[in-house]
N, C-alpha and C positions, 0 to 999 in steps of 0.2 A: 503494498499499501503506501502512496506517494504522502508528501507532506501535506498541510491541510492548505485549501483553495484559496486563494488571495484574489483583491481587486483585479490586481495587475495581471494575473495568469487568467483571470474570468473573461477581462478583456480581449486579451491576448487570443484564447479561443475562440469567441466570436468573431475577433477579426480575421483570425485566418479559415473559419468555415464558411462564412457567408458572405454575401457581395459587399462588394464596398461602398456601395451608394447606401447603403444602412448604417455606416459610421458617420455620422454627421455631428453629434452632440455628446460631449464628454461629462460621465457622472460619474459617479464613486460608487456604485454596485453594491453599497451597502446593503440595501433591500433585499436586492436578488442575492446575495448573498447567504441572508439569513433564510430566505425561502429554499435555498437551494439545501443547505443543511439541514432544515426539516426534513427533507426529502432524502435523507442521507448521503448526498450527492456534494463529497466535501474534500474532494481532490479533484485535480486537473486530469487525470486519465478517466475518472468517474464521468466527469463533466463533458469532455470528449467522446465517450461510447455513448451517453446517452443523446447527444445533438448529433451523433452520425448516425445510429440506430433511428432516429426521427427525422432526420434530413428532408426527405421527401414530403412528408406530411407538413413539415414548419415552412417548406418553400410554399406549398400550396397555399397554405394560411397566409402569407407573406404576400402573395400575389392579388389576394382578396380585396375588394375595396373597405374603406375603412368606413365604420359607423360614426352616426352623427355624435354620439357621446363624445368617441377620442377626436373626432374631427374640432369639435368645441372645445375640448381639452387643451389639444396641442395649440388651437389659436391663443388660447388664453395664455399659454407657457411660451411660445416661439414668436406668433405674430401671425396676423392673416397672409399676408404675401406670400410668407416662407410656405406654410402650411398647405395652401390652395394650391400652390405651385407643385408641390409634394403630390397631392390628392390629383390633381391632373395627369401628372404622369404616373401615379401609383409607383413612386419610389422610396425610399429614404425615411420612413419614420417606422416601420413595423418591430424592430428591434423594443422598441420601448413598451409595447404593450402585450408582451410575451409571458 
C-alpha cells in the first residue's frame, strides 16, 4: 500500500487522466480528499485504479449538458461570460461537480 493521498497527488492524477480543458480552476481539493477517504480511497494507486476502471462512464457524464442548478452555481462563482462560453462549447466545468 502506498502513502496517504495528498492534494498534490490528487491533482496530478486528475491532470494525467482527464482532458486538459477541464483543468481551468485551482482548488485545494480538501473536501474532495475527505470524501475519497470516507470511501477508502486514500492512496494514489487506489484513486488511479478507481478512475481508470470508471473512465468511460466518467467521460460520458462529462459530455452531458450541465443542469440549471450547476450553471447558476458556476455563474455565481466564475462569472456569467466565462460559464456561458463553457456551456456553449460544453467543455471545461465538469471536474467540479463529480
